[in-house]
N, C-alpha and C positions, 0 to 999 in steps of 0.2 A: 886738653887736660890728662895728661899721661896716666895720672895716679889712679883716675877713674877706672881706666881702662885694664889696670892690674886685677880689678874686680871682675872677672869673666864668667859669665853665666854657664851654668845654672849655680845660683848661690844658695847655700841650703843653711839653715839655722834652726835653732830650737831653743827652748826654756831650760831652766835648771833641773826640773823634774822629768821632762820629755813628754808631756801631756801636750804641748803646742809645738808645732813645727811649721817651717814655711819653705817656700822655692821661690827665687826670683829669676824670671826667665830672659831678662835682659840686663845691658850694662847699667850702672847706675848714672843717674845725671848731675849728681852734686855729692860730697862728701864734707863733712864739717865736724867742728868740735864746738858744742855749745857750752857758754859760760853762763848763761842766764842763771838767776836765781832759782826759778821753777825747775830747771834741769837739776840744779845742786840739790835742791830739797826733796825731789822725786827719787833722787837715784844715791844721796848721800855721799857724792863724790864732787870734786871741784868742776868737773867737766863732764859732758856726755859726748861720745863719739857716735855719729849716725850717717847713713847714706840715704839719698833720696831715689826712689825708684818710681817709674809710670806705675800707677795702680792696677792697671790693667795687665801688668806683668808680675805682680804679686798674689800668690796663693797660699793660703794657711789651712791647717787642720787644727783642731782643739778650740776649748771654749775660752773667751776672754772677758776679762772685767774691765768696763771703760771707766776711765776717769777724764772729766770734762772741766777746762777751764779758759778763760780768755785770755788772748794774746794781747800784746800792746796795741796791735791793729785793730782790736775789736773782734777779729775771728776766733770761732770757737775751736779749740784745739782739743782732741780726743786722744789719749794716750791709752793703749790697750795692753793690760797686763795679763799673764797666764792666771786663769781663774783657780788653779790648784796650788802652785808655788808662789804667785804674785811677781813673777820676774816681768820687767818692762820690756816689751816686745817691739811695739812700733806705736808711731803716732800719725796722726793726719789732720789737717787744718781746713777749715770751712773756706779759708781763704784761697786755698790751692787743692781742691779735692781730687786733681789728676794725678797727684804725687802722694805717695806714702813715706814716711821717715822711718828707716828701720835702725834699731840701735845695734851698732857694730860689733860689741861684746857678746851678742847672740849669735853670730855667724858660726857655723860649725868648724870653720877654718879662717880665723880672723888674720891670719899672717899676712894676706895681700892688701889688708885695708891701709890707707893712707889718706888723712884728712887734707883737703886742698885748702880749707878756709877755717877760721876761728870767727864765731858770732857772739856778740854781747860781751866783749871784751871788757866794756865800762862797767860789767858787774862781776868780773873774773874775781875769784877768790885771791885775797892778798897775800896768800902764803906760798902760791904757786908761780912759776913762770910758763906761760901758756906755751904750747907745743909750737914749734915753727910750722908756718903754713905758707902757701903761695898768696893768698888773700885774707884779709884781716878787717874786722868790721867793729866798730863801737858797739852797733845794735844789729837787728836783723836788716840786711839789704832789702831794698823794695825791688821787685821784679819791673823791667820796663815798660810792662803794658798795664801798670797800675798808675 
């Protein structure tokens, strides 16, 4: 997946106010535009772009305010926001705790980001055309080991 290799470590990011920052020390394993209603409502946008990183290669400084919800799968998803400005920074699922999903708009230099997939196209906002992607899913794809 060539698009993922365009995001070369270290990847640095921060929130709007600068109280929260992070560093990713490896190449992402997945990149996505999520069109689910939860992402729409949490962001106020028709989709959210993110990349998945092994949790052990993600480090942050700053305080977070967590928001918990249940995914369609029944897994608990925790979205972490900067405790000061409220910017949505990253999310992690109890269904896949080995990875953290980082919101691409928080990258200090988002110019190399390119999503290779769209998920939850079944919930896409009716007024947009989803961006082109190599892989497109009506819901969240299931990992082969599940």
